[in-house]
N, C-alpha and C positions, 0 to 999 in steps of 0.2 A: 675308210670312213672317219671323219674328224671326231676327236674325243675332247673337244674343248668348247667352252661357251663363246669363244672369240675366234671362230674359224677364219674370219677375214682380217684378223690383226696381223700386222707385220711381225717378222721374227723378233725384231727388237722390242716391239710392244708386247708380244707374247712372252718374251723372256722377262721383261719388266713385270708384267702382270703375275707371272708364275713365281715371282719373289714372295708373293703373298702365300704363306703356307697352306691356308685353307683352300685357295684356288688351285694350288698345285695338287693338293690331296684330291680335289674334285676331278681334275683332269686325269690323274693317274688311276682313278677308281674304275673298276671293271663293271661298267653300267650294264653290259650285255647280260651279266648274271644276276642283276638286280631286277625286282619287279617293275621298276620304272623304264627299263630298256635303254638302248643306246641314246645318246644325247641328240643326234640329228632327228630322231623320231619324236622328240618332245615338241609340244606346241610352242610357237614363237612367244606367245604371251607368258608361258611358264619360264622359258629361257630368259626373257627380259626381266621378269621378277627376280630370278636367281642372280642375274647380273647386278641388279640394283642392290640386292642383299649383300652380295660379295663385296661390293664397292663401299658399303657403309662402314663407318668407323665405330659404330656402336654395336653391341651384341644383337644379332638378328638370326632367327632360325625359321625354317619353312618345313611344314609337314605336307608331303605331296602324295597324291594318289589314294586309292582305297586303303592301302596298308599304312598310310601316314608316314612315309619314309622321311627320316630326319636329314635335312641339309642345313648347313649353317656357315657363317663367315668366320674370319679370323678372330674378331673380337669375341664372338660366342665361344670359340675354342678356348680362349683364356678363361671365360666364365665356367666352362665345363670342367676345367682342372684336369685331374688324372683320368677322367672318363674319356677325354679326347686322346687319340682319334678313333678309339674303339667303337664309339656310338655313331660315327658318321655312316650314313646309308642304312641304318637300322630302323625298324618300325619304332615310333616314338615311345610306345608303352614298354617295349623291350629295352629301349635306351635308358629310360627313366622310370623303372618299375615302382620306386618309392613315391612317385607323384602321379601314378596312373590315372587316378580319379580326376586330377587337375587336367591331365592331357585330354581326357574325354570331354571335359567342359570346354576347353579351348577349341578342339576339333568341331564341337557342336556349333560354336559361334561362327567359325569359318564356313561350315557347310551351309548354314542358313544365310550366308552372305552378310553377316553382321560385322560391325566395327565396334569394339569395346576397349576401354582402358581399365585395367584391373590394378588397383592401387594397393601397395604395401602387402603383397601376398607373403605370408610366412610359410616357409617350406623347410623340411629336414632333408638336405641333399648330402649325398656321400660323394664329394668331389675331390677330397684329399686324403682318402684312406679311412675316414670315419665320418659318421653323420654330424652335421653342423647346421645350426639354425641360420637361415638365409632369408632376407627380405628383398623383394623385387617389385617393380612396377612393370606391367606388360601391356603392350598395345597390340591388340589382335585384329587382323583384317584379312579378308579373303583374297586369294589369287584367282582372278577370273579369266576364263578362256574367251575366245572370240564369240562363242555362242552364249556367253553370259553365265555359263555353269562354273561352279567352283572347281578349280584344279588342285588347290591346296590352301593352306592357312599360313599366313605370314605373322610371325610373332617378334616384336622388338622387346628386348629385355634390358631393363635398367636396374641394376642392383642398388638397393637403397640401404644396405646394411650400415654403411658409414654414416648415413643420415641418422639412423637410429642411435648409433654411438654418439654422434654429436648431440642428439637430444638428451641422452643420458648425462653427458658432460655438463650440459646446461642445467639440468635438474640438480646436479651436485653443487654447482656454483651458486644457485639460487636457494641451497639447502632444502626447502620444502616446496619449491615452485616447479610445476610440471607444465610443459607446453605440448599442445596437440599439434602434431606435425603431419600434414597430409603429404606426402612426398612429391618429389618431382615426377613428371610424366612426359611421355612422348606427345608432342602437340601436332605433329604433322610431317609430311614429306613434300618435297618440291622437285621440279625438274626444269632447269633453266636452259632454254634454247638460245645459244649465243648468237646464232645467225640472225634470228628475228628479235633478239633481246626481250624475250617474253618468258615468263615463268608460269607453268601450270602447277597447281598444288591441290592437295586435298582440303577438305572442309576445315580440319583442325588447324592446319598451317595458316589458312586464310583468316580464320577468326582471330588468331594471335596477332596478325598485322592489321586487323580492322578492315578487311576486304570481304565483300560479299562472296560467299562460297560458290554461288552460281557462276560468277565471272572468273573466279580463281580456277575453276575446272576448265574453262575455255581458254584461259591464258590472259595474263595481266602484265603490262610493261614493268620492267625491273624498277623504274623510278618510283612506281607506286609503293613498292615494298621498302625502298630506301627512305621514302617520306615518313614511314612509321618508325624508323630507327631513331633513337635519341640523338640529337645533334652532336653531343659530346662523344658518342660512340661511333658515329658514321665514318669518320676518317679512318679509324682503325679497321673497321669492317672492310672498307674498300681496299685498303692496303693489303689485307690478308687475302682477299679475293684475287687481286692482281698477282700476288706472290704464288698462290696455288695454281693459277692458270699458267703462269710463266714456267713454273717448275713441273706442271702436271702432277701436283702433289696433293696430299690430303689437306683439305680446308677445315679449319676449326676456329671458332671465335665465340666469345661471350659478349652479349650486348643487351641493352634494354630496348624494348619495343612498346609502342602505345596501342592499346586496344581501342575498339570503337567507343567504349564507355569513357575513354580518356585515361584509364589507369595504365601504369607502367608495369611490365613483367620482364623478368630476367629469363633469357633463353641461351642455350648452348646449341649452336648450329654446326653441323658437320656434313661434309660432302667430298666428292672426288671428281675432278674434271674428267671428261671422256673424249677420246679422240675419234675422229672418223677414219675411214679407210685410207685417207691421205695423211693421217698423222696430225691433223689439226684439231684443236679442242672445239667441239661443236655442241656438247651437252655438259651440263653441270648438275647432276642429281644430288640430293642430300636429304637429311632429316634434321629436325629441331626438337630439343627437349626443354621443357619448362623447368627451370631451377629456382623459381622465385622463393619457394619455401626454404630451400637450402641456404640462399642468401639471407633470408630473414633469421634463420636459426643461427647462422654464423655471426651475423651482426648482433643478435641478442646475446650470444655467448661472449663475444668480445666486449660488449657493453657491461655484461654482468661481471666479467673478470676485471674490467677496469674499475667498476664500482667497488668490488671487493678489495682490490689492491689499494685504491684511494682510501677507503675506510680503514683498512688495516694499517696503512702508513701513518695515519693521523692519530692512531691509538698510542698511548704511552707504554703499553706492554709489548713484548715480543709476541707476534702472532705467527703461527706455523700450521702447516697441514701435512698429513701423512696418508699413505695408501692404507688399505685395510690390513696389510701385513706389516705395517709399521715403517715403511720406507719414507723418509722425510723428502718432500718435494717442493716446499715453498716456505719462505721466511719474509717478513716485512722488513722495512728499513731499520727498525729498532734492533734487529739481530746484529747487524754489523756494528751499530753504534755501541752496543754493550760488549760484544765479544771481540770485535776487531776482525772477525772472520768474514771473508767476502760473501756476497749474497748467494752464491751457489750453495745448495743444500748439502750439509755435511753428511757423511755416512755414519754408521754406528760407531766406528772406531774414532772418528773425529769428535763425535758427541762425547764419547767416554773420556777423552782427554780434557774435555772442558769441565767435567764434574770434579768436585773435591774428592781426593782419594778415599776419604772416610765415608762419603755419601754414594760413591759409584755403585757398589753392589746393591744397596738399598733401592736406589732409583731404577736401576735396570730390572730388578726383580718386580717392582711395582708396575713398570711399563709392560713387561712380559705378561704379568697377570691380567692387565687390562686388555691386551691384544688377544689373550686366550679366552677371556670371559665376556668382553664387551663392556665391562663396568667402567665407570668414570675414573680417569686417572687424576689423582690429586696428591701432591707431596711437596714438602718444603726441603730444599737442598741448596748447596752452595755451587755457584757457577763462576767460572773464571772470567773476570773482567778483562777488558783490553789492556788495562794497566798492569795486569798480572796478579792482582789481588782477587780473592774469592768473595763474592757477594751472595747473600741469601736471596733466593727467589722462591715464589710459589708457582709451581707448575701444575697446570690443569688442562685436561683434554676430554672432549666428549666425542662419542661415535655418532656420525651422521648415517642414518639408516634409510633404506628405501621402503616402499610400501609393504614389502614382505618381511621387513625386519633385518634384512641383510645389511651388514656394514659396508658403506660405499666409501667412506673417508673418515679420517680423524681430524678435528680442528682443535687446536690448543693454544694456550697463552702461557707466557712466563712473566710474572709480575715481580718487580724489584721490591722486596720487603726488608732490605738490609737495614735501613734506618729504623723502621718500626721494630725489628728484632732487637736492635741495639737499645732503643728506647724502652722496650719491654724488659730487657735485662737490667737496665738502670732502675726502672720502676720496681722490679723485683728486689733489687738490692735495698732500695729505700723502704720497701714494704717490710722486708726482713728486719731492718733496723727499727722501724716503728713497732713491729710485733714484739721485738725484744724489749723495747721500752715499755710497751703496754703490759707485758707479763711482769716486768719489774714493778709497775704501778700496782698491779693486782697483789703482788707479794708484799709491797709496802703497806697497801690498804689492809690486807689480812693481818699483818703485824700490828698495825695501829689498833685494829679492832681487838686483837688478843690482849695487847697491853692495857687498853681501856677497860676491858672486862676484869682484869686482875684487880684494879683499884676500885671497881664498882661491882661488888658481888651481886647486887640486886638486878643487874642487866646481863649477867652471864648467859642466861638462856637465850635472850634476844640476840646477844652478840654472837653466840654460836650459830644461830639461824642465819644471821647476816653474813657470817664468815662462809657458811656453806653456799649461800647465794652468790657471793663473790667467786667462790670456787667454781660454781656452775657457769658463771660468765667466762671464767678462764677456760673451762672445758669447751665452751662454744667457740671461743676465739681460736683455740688449738684446732678444733674440728674444721672450721672454714679455712684455716691456713693450710691444713693437710689436704683438704678437698680441692684447694685451688692450685696445688702443685702441678705444673705441666698444662694448665688450662690457659687458653688465650686470654690476654688482658681484657678486663671487663666482664669475664664470665667465670669468676671464682664461685663455684657452686658445688653443692653436694646433695645428699638425699635426706629427707626428713626422717626416714627409718634409721639411717645411719647415725644421725644426730641423737635420736632417742636411745638407740642401742648403746651409744657411748656414755650418755648421761646416766643411764640406769644399770650399767654394768655391775656396780657394787652390790646390787640386790640379787644377782644370780647366785644359786646355791648348788654346789655339787653337780654342775652340769644340767640341772633341772631347767625346764623351759618355763621360767617365771614370767617372761614377757613374750607374747605371741603377736606377730604381725599378720594381718589379713587385708585383702583388697589391694588397692592401688597405692603405690608410693608416689611421691612428687618431689621435684627438684626445688631446692631453696638456695638463696644467695646469702652473703654474709650479713646483709641488712635484716633479714628475717631470722637468722640463727639466734641472735641475742634474746629477743622476746620469747622465742620458742624454747630456748634453754631455760629461762626463768619459769615458764609455764610447766614444763615437764619435770624440772627440779622440784617445784612445789608439789605436783601431783605424786611424784615418786616418794618424796619425804613424808607426805601425809599417808600414803599407802603403807610405808614402813612403820609409821607410828600407830595408825588406826585401821588400816585397810588390808588389802590382799597380801602385801609384802610382810605383814607382821606375823603371819602363820606359815608353817612349812609347806602346806598344801595350796596356799593362795596363788592366784595367777591373774595377770592383767592382759587383756586382749585389746590391741589397737587396730581399728578397722578404718580404712580410708577409701574414698571414691571421689572421682571428678565428675561434677555435674555443671555443664555450661562453663561459666567463668569462675566457679567456686570449687573449693576443695572441702569436703565434709569428712570429719574425723570423729570417731567415737572411742573414748577411753572407758573400758568396762572392766570392773574388778569383780572377781569371784573367789570364794573360798576364804574370805577374811572372817574376823570375829563378828558375831551377831550384834552389831552396834546399830541402834535405831537411827542415829544421825551423826555425821562426822563432826566432831567438836571444832575442827579447823575451818568449817565452811564459811564462817563469818569473821575470821581473824585477819591479821595483817597479810598472811600468805594469800588469802583469797583476794584481797585488794591488789596484790602484786599480779595475780593471774588476770584479773579484770583489766588492769592497766596495760598489761602486755598484749592481750588479745584485742580488746575493744579500742584501746587508745593508740597503740603503735601499729597494729596490723589491720585495723578497721574491720575486725571480724565480730562474730557473735559467739557467746558461750552460755550453755545452759547446764546446770548441775541438778542431779536428783539422786536420792539415796534409795535404791531398790532393795528388795528383801535380801537379795544375794550379794549386794555390794554397791559401791558408788558407780554412777554412770555420768559421764561428761560428754555432751555433744558440742562440737566445735565446728564453726563454719568460717572459712578464711578465703578472701579473694585471691585468686591465682596471681593477680598483678602484684599484690603485696608480698607474695613469696618470691617472686622473680622480677624485681623492678628493673634489672639490667638486661632482661632478655624478652622474648616474645611472651604475650599473655598466655598462649597455649602451646604446648608441645607434647610429644609422646611421654607418657609416664615413665619414670625411671624403672628399668628392668623389664619394660614391655617387650 
């Protein structure tokens, strides 16, 4: 009793056919011990469907009989991975227990004689020793007997995992752009009768070529299908057909076809010529898969990559990208221009050789920290120029994350700041020289005041006050100079609390808290430091003469708060002598305070003498405190 699907094939043909591993497995299988029984007892329609399946170059499987015995072709064997060949001839639920529910759904479709295309099914399959996520398209159709009853269910499997990976790659290139990709699907099957030159096809294949399904089932001349193929692709399709027939070899081509609505679709067609008993090719069955969306994704990805590369190459900075674990995989044209290293992405060792030896450990530690935490990478360091000298650059990188927050890629830049660093160093040198000269002027001015007071005893008191004010200006100058050390050019700034603490330090006694800060601090620049120094010098001097600092138990509380675009400050004295009113409220010092706050800082000041001591309410525009920076920023120490 023959044990083959091709009992009439010649020995040569049989030998050639059995080079197909799946077909050889089928012929060697002990069907007598299987619920399906010996092959000769199978209905011819079933054997024909199995032959068609075995000849296909795409993964196809069939579930036959009440037990849904699993049969499949060689392409499906590759899809099954390590489960092949152990699952061949088993009931499908036993073969794939992890997707038993899906198997029931597929069998139900086939049993009711339905035809369905299931798109982008996600499954957890154990094909290579461990569960893995797999995406597939499935075309489900019944295998009918002569009586019209269902003998089995035919399933064509097209794995779309790579398409999903392509979609993810596109999303990375577009940074926040995500495309909905419906995947490619099986569109139909055909059977070409070479003797009559007529193709019979199912509805899906006919629709793809713009042919009425009713006529396609009865048979349509080959020329009608050729007419739907794009003229640029038709010569290649014909040449591949001629080659496959001449060699009796697998046919596979990719081309564009025009639908009845005039739109073009990309398809991949695959088939295998069949010989008759005399060895002549008389049939050419096959299947076609719609891959339009794959082409669209690939084209969009290529376009996105081209846009990114073009944009990166016109930027003056070095632009680079790295994988989530920090492996560099792209550099723009500026990279080679600056370093002289070819455009191939260097590894960590090559990178390290480009760092200045004094900066290497610091940069690598910062990069490791960013990789570990996902925080922004930003650091200034020296990079070796192609000339051999080291140039200062600003390195910065941001993590690109998916919708779940997982890092997909790092995108970074290196900006040449060598000239700006040199200019900053030169400005710092000039600033230091100017500062030295200004301090000398303060010293000369103080000396002149002291000499003048000696010859004019009647102005000694005023001269001493004036000398102290000049000293306060000198303290303010020293404060902003120290606060500016290490700060970027144009951002020499400190804190108002720090300035007040420095100016009023002489009034501290034995570690007692004579000055208490409450509320919010605020940043100030050198332009605001001078009038503020005069203000708090006058307040401190008056407190020492008439107020809280004139008694051991006296205390000053300085309370600040930010409201909108203004900073509100309250100077409150407690524990001073019981004076009804400060004698200095209307003197020269008071005019200095008013000039400093209202004239220079465009603020407002209100003084009142409470029962427990002086209270001064001060309102200052934030813009006046920080002319060289933003109007608003986080309070210092927040």
